[in-house]
Steps between C-alpha positions, in 0.01 A plus 500: 500500500571757228850456357729756343388421149133551588575829671706617203207408272258698720726801480519478120117501485490805732749687281279449194217675683708784642576843351707612800861605493594234752320194636551289809340172610500374860362152564440354845310198616501125479339216690392523862318256725394512860350274763339682790393341829317608815356317803736213414337440161575599144230735375647650182710369217564725199733517204548771234712578200503863397739744322476876514609667178595857580577733208676834532525741207705817469461802274790738572434625854163321537449149628214280620428136576204264446460141615309187395511130571371396157738389223279516189581752230197718564572531876862585421392766249254654750764506773752681280233746392396565862862571596554729200172688563605556862851613404381758246300692763786513750707813559860476387730370773838674476653228720384206288796315350505278190435140584797293620736346250706180524807712568342655811314190609758225483390173648659313794490141618282402796503185709235261365161585644287263300469142631311230313422314822317808623310553174394132506321517837132426436176510702552155645848588628369828644218319671733238644725767644209692645385175658832464675478855632147439626614177663745708707214726609285205603787340689533818709124550534509824295292643213707579194451735204730603216608442141735299288567664166709434187584734218688465172546851364680712245595865458612635167573836337557572135515836323551649159856607585609135522472425874371146568529349853316191621481349848322191632455407860315251715376551851365282780336666801351367822330704769333358809327637809432272793225604744445374852230612743677823598819507293640456152819438306606576144768422243554575131769431239551536125772347282548456125599137564221303671756260650620781722152555641439285811132565555464232770776667699324835467184337629685348799652840590165679471330228710764520769469878515123472544552240777765707679289818479193355669356692800684821404576737783493878486816711516491878532587706193841659493846465345635150490787307349345300217608207293340541158487187288586553130138538387451779757820673388397479134156648553611799706813596309320465167337835558822689447624361168255691283697808616828374349404609144627815341156626403391487865781752570393725212138485622606578859316192627804302628631481853844509338466861382813681629622168651680317219863463600424531871525247780137413570501146645725284716846388393370145453239592233610435139239463231530421128261471211618185317289325244778248454511375861432126515208547744335773298240474218386690194659601169831673425327788320263782603180638347689664214734207432799650684735255668461495878822590677606392845481818709625572854216689670642516853860429602560451875221743584576763237255560217720455193289483188150522357370311198401673177307453182640654185287810507542571873879479464485748214272737691718498810806590291323828415348566842600661829598149619780460244817413691319448827389136471827325422519314170183544304450262204228272367506186723228293333232548765233692302137397481317473167423841351298707546490491881498734797739297723812508286711223651571303816731216618300179480777243572599608847776309677627565851865409549627405849870542567667300771330262743133419473264359759201271450165597648555240768835658588342842513238367738770338718683838522189695600427579861157646422338565163229415249520240221295608195400254227347756266348846463186605318282795408803725475439862401722801472462773765788741419643471146819698562602342835363173363284420804261215439225343706356148500442196718666174594315180404501120500766429760617772745693377806665626817870411520656501851828367627594363159181298444158542342265509801146528356282666240386859549222714369596680182631858491449800280827675420612842385855465389744710295698290248804730528506446874430126470790447257727694735409272792572156350717303742508161321401340170465152359625374167278665233237276342243526225194620691130549417248713679159659441580875486799518272678319213738205564854597611816343632501614864626382839314464825586800719533566867413868560505698820239760602228395254200719572174323586225754561196290607381148566234332285216277626626180333 
């Protein structure tokens, strides 16, 4: 793992090769390893150590970036030259700000997200754990497939104005799909601390879902009360958070245009972006080295704030939106420059006020509804009304009279997220959740009325 001294030395070498007014170095990477299995056997075992060295130069209103993964002097020289050659042919950008300084990019303390016990997990330990997951599949008579992965990574930024931030983090991830003759079950989880990852329990849950879903019956499409497990919630709501950035408003590509400050969702919906939450992950700084700030996005259904990079906040102050979006200030959510996306909240946390209900309690309170393990192949249909389509998968069940009755064939849905988050009637305690369509978040399970299923699939 590259340490702070090595990164500082790399930056010193880059500065010797640069003629630019300002220089920035982003480094990301580390060690990653993965054991993949299918048909109840391990079929792939890989490990890699790699660091991307990304160099941004700035000449007045011109900027450009070039990237390498080689550390030798000649590769560093060529990378700086490539960035400078690209910058010189750019048109001046009147909105380009000087690079961040320590005064504007003060650091903050995060909970520890690097765990030596996670970094120490080797191929034998991964294989042993996969063996235990496969044993669960064989016990139930299922075929299993999935991955167990470990990473030990760093993110760092250093620039010629004196900014230097460094973050290390570990991660342990398990994902498993259990397949029976006519059904399947799935589970996935990711934690910085491997001791929090109970892969065998995930396998047991996935296996039980596959068993319970056998001989699925067909239900007609229509609007149903649904109980969405956290992974399903994460994957569907993830499609709206790219719209919570200020540049999305300026570009007229956000469903929040003309809606900031309005009541859009139910009273029980409160959402933060909080990099410091104990269940979250990632660094305390953004792609320019700005400190991430905890930001209230939605407060009891009302859209309160967006997130901003430095340049977007400055542009909005001189635009038609000045005074219309509440408090506008850099919040530390910018992506590395140059980019077309601007910023987005990447540490989303749902807060649940008052009483919560477990998934089992939601089931017990449901006269008739659908239990959904996860959603997949989600695509946007209407960007402004935030209508998305997709399918259920790997554990979809009929709930009647407070009990799970049997598995059902999967549905395709067309569902508006504004409507969905206005129809939430119960939520669980938020948990760190992982899915396949969006980034990890802290979200609850949700019981939602009138979820719109449009057709039945053949499996």
